[in-house]
Backbone as JSON Lines, residues from 0, in Angstrom:
{"i":0,"aa":"M","n":[-19.92,-8.02,17.27],"ca":[-20.03,-8.92,16.14],"c":[-18.81,-8.72,15.24]}
{"i":1,"aa":"P","n":[-18.04,-9.75,15.0],"ca":[-16.84,-9.62,14.17],"c":[-17.17,-9.25,12.72]}
{"i":2,"aa":"I","n":[-16.28,-8.5,12.13],"ca":[-16.4,-8.16,10.71],"c":[-15.81,-9.31,9.91]}
{"i":3,"aa":"S","n":[-16.58,-9.9,9.01],"ca":[-16.12,-11.06,8.27],"c":[-15.02,-10.72,7.26]}
{"i":4,"aa":"N","n":[-14.99,-9.49,6.82],"ca":[-13.99,-9.08,5.83],"c":[-13.03,-8.04,6.42]}
{"i":5,"aa":"A","n":[-12.71,-8.2,7.68],"ca":[-11.84,-7.23,8.37],"c":[-10.47,-7.13,7.72]}
{"i":6,"aa":"A","n":[-9.95,-8.25,7.25],"ca":[-8.63,-8.23,6.61],"c":[-8.66,-7.36,5.35]}
{"i":7,"aa":"R","n":[-9.71,-7.47,4.59],"ca":[-9.84,-6.66,3.36],"c":[-10.0,-5.18,3.72]}
{"i":8,"aa":"W","n":[-10.79,-4.88,4.75],"ca":[-10.95,-3.49,5.19],"c":[-9.61,-2.92,5.64]}
{"i":9,"aa":"T","n":[-8.83,-3.72,6.34],"ca":[-7.51,-3.27,6.78],"c":[-6.64,-2.92,5.58]}
{"i":10,"aa":"E","n":[-6.69,-3.75,4.57],"ca":[-5.92,-3.51,3.34],"c":[-6.38,-2.24,2.64]}
{"i":11,"aa":"I","n":[-7.69,-2.08,2.51],"ca":[-8.24,-0.88,1.86],"c":[-7.83,0.38,2.62]}
{"i":12,"aa":"C","n":[-7.92,0.33,3.92],"ca":[-7.56,1.49,4.75],"c":[-6.09,1.85,4.58]}
{"i":13,"aa":"E","n":[-5.24,0.86,4.49],"ca":[-3.81,1.11,4.3],"c":[-3.56,1.78,2.95]}
{"i":14,"aa":"I","n":[-4.25,1.31,1.92],"ca":[-4.12,1.91,0.58],"c":[-4.59,3.36,0.61]}
{"i":15,"aa":"Q","n":[-5.73,3.6,1.21],"ca":[-6.28,4.96,1.27],"c":[-5.38,5.89,2.08]}
{"i":16,"aa":"T","n":[-4.85,5.4,3.18],"ca":[-3.96,6.21,4.0],"c":[-2.73,6.61,3.19]}
{"i":17,"aa":"K","n":[-2.13,5.64,2.52],"ca":[-0.94,5.91,1.7],"c":[-1.26,6.94,0.62]}
{"i":18,"aa":"L","n":[-2.4,6.77,-0.05],"ca":[-2.8,7.7,-1.1],"c":[-2.96,9.13,-0.56]}
{"i":19,"aa":"M","n":[-3.63,9.27,0.57],"ca":[-3.84,10.6,1.16],"c":[-2.51,11.25,1.55]}
{"i":20,"aa":"R","n":[-1.59,10.46,2.1],"ca":[-0.27,11.0,2.49],"c":[0.51,11.45,1.25]}
{"i":21,"aa":"E","n":[0.43,10.66,0.18],"ca":[1.11,11.03,-1.06],"c":[0.51,12.31,-1.65]}
{"i":22,"aa":"L","n":[-0.81,12.41,-1.63],"ca":[-1.46,13.63,-2.13],"c":[-1.08,14.84,-1.28]}
{"i":23,"aa":"A","n":[-0.97,14.63,0.03],"ca":[-0.57,15.73,0.92],"c":[0.82,16.24,0.56]}
{"i":24,"aa":"N","n":[1.7,15.34,0.16],"ca":[3.05,15.75,-0.25],"c":[3.02,16.49,-1.6]}
{"i":25,"aa":"Q","n":[2.12,16.08,-2.48],"ca":[2.03,16.69,-3.81],"c":[1.29,18.03,-3.79]}
{"i":26,"aa":"F","n":[0.39,18.2,-2.84],"ca":[-0.42,19.41,-2.76],"c":[-0.28,20.02,-1.36]}
{"i":27,"aa":"P","n":[0.82,20.72,-1.12],"ca":[1.09,21.26,0.22],"c":[-0.02,22.17,0.74]}
{"i":28,"aa":"Q","n":[-0.73,22.85,-0.15],"ca":[-1.8,23.75,0.28],"c":[-2.99,22.97,0.88]}
{"i":29,"aa":"R","n":[-3.05,21.68,0.63],"ca":[-4.12,20.83,1.16],"c":[-3.58,19.79,2.16]}
{"i":30,"aa":"S","n":[-2.35,19.97,2.54],"ca":[-1.68,19.0,3.39],"c":[-2.43,18.72,4.69]}
{"i":31,"aa":"Q","n":[-2.88,19.76,5.36],"ca":[-3.57,19.57,6.63],"c":[-4.85,18.75,6.46]}
{"i":32,"aa":"Q","n":[-5.65,19.1,5.46],"ca":[-6.9,18.41,5.23],"c":[-6.66,16.95,4.83]}
{"i":33,"aa":"L","n":[-5.7,16.72,3.94],"ca":[-5.43,15.36,3.48],"c":[-4.85,14.49,4.59]}
{"i":34,"aa":"N","n":[-4.02,15.06,5.44],"ca":[-3.5,14.3,6.57],"c":[-4.61,13.97,7.56]}
{"i":35,"aa":"H","n":[-5.56,14.88,7.71],"ca":[-6.71,14.61,8.57],"c":[-7.53,13.43,8.03]}
{"i":36,"aa":"I","n":[-7.73,13.4,6.73],"ca":[-8.44,12.28,6.1],"c":[-7.64,10.99,6.29]}
{"i":37,"aa":"A","n":[-6.33,11.06,6.1],"ca":[-5.48,9.87,6.3],"c":[-5.6,9.35,7.73]}
{"i":38,"aa":"D","n":[-5.63,10.27,8.69],"ca":[-5.79,9.86,10.09],"c":[-7.13,9.17,10.3]}
{"i":39,"aa":"G","n":[-8.16,9.64,9.62],"ca":[-9.47,9.0,9.7],"c":[-9.44,7.57,9.17]}
{"i":40,"aa":"W","n":[-8.73,7.36,8.06],"ca":[-8.6,6.01,7.52],"c":[-7.84,5.11,8.49]}
{"i":41,"aa":"Q","n":[-6.85,5.67,9.18],"ca":[-6.12,4.89,10.19],"c":[-7.07,4.47,11.32]}
{"i":42,"aa":"G","n":[-7.99,5.35,11.68],"ca":[-8.98,5.02,12.71],"c":[-9.9,3.9,12.27]}
{"i":43,"aa":"V","n":[-10.32,3.93,11.01],"ca":[-11.17,2.86,10.48],"c":[-10.39,1.55,10.47]}
{"i":44,"aa":"K","n":[-9.11,1.61,10.11],"ca":[-8.27,0.42,10.1],"c":[-8.19,-0.19,11.5]}
{"i":45,"aa":"K","n":[-7.96,0.63,12.5],"ca":[-7.88,0.13,13.87],"c":[-9.2,-0.5,14.3]}
{"i":46,"aa":"Q","n":[-10.3,0.11,13.89],"ca":[-11.61,-0.44,14.22],"c":[-11.81,-1.79,13.55]}
{"i":47,"aa":"A","n":[-11.41,-1.91,12.3],"ca":[-11.54,-3.2,11.58],"c":[-10.67,-4.27,12.25]}
{"i":48,"aa":"Q","n":[-9.48,-3.87,12.69],"ca":[-8.59,-4.83,13.35],"c":[-9.14,-5.22,14.72]}
{"i":49,"aa":"N","n":[-10.01,-4.39,15.28],"ca":[-10.59,-4.65,16.6],"c":[-11.99,-5.26,16.45]}
{"i":50,"aa":"N","n":[-12.21,-5.94,15.33],"ca":[-13.49,-6.61,15.06],"c":[-14.68,-5.68,15.08]}
{"i":51,"aa":"G","n":[-14.51,-4.47,14.57],"ca":[-15.63,-3.55,14.44],"c":[-15.96,-2.75,15.66]}
{"i":52,"aa":"V","n":[-15.18,-2.9,16.73],"ca":[-15.42,-2.15,17.95],"c":[-14.63,-0.84,17.88]}
{"i":53,"aa":"P","n":[-15.29,0.31,18.0],"ca":[-14.56,1.58,17.92],"c":[-13.49,1.69,19.0]}
{"i":54,"aa":"A","n":[-12.35,2.26,18.61],"ca":[-11.25,2.48,19.56],"c":[-11.64,3.6,20.52]}
{"i":55,"aa":"R","n":[-11.19,3.48,21.74],"ca":[-11.51,4.52,22.74],"c":[-10.33,5.35,23.03]}
């Protein structure tokens, strides 16, 4: 079933990814954790672009 607001989810995910990467640069002691969160947002973005179907 397609996500009706997939374009908005893609936009939100891009914003969140950018924010997490910026925070990782500002807080090196949390870099690994913040990059992991950013990677998760990238996964959600890919899923939204794939009409809600999880990437394999």
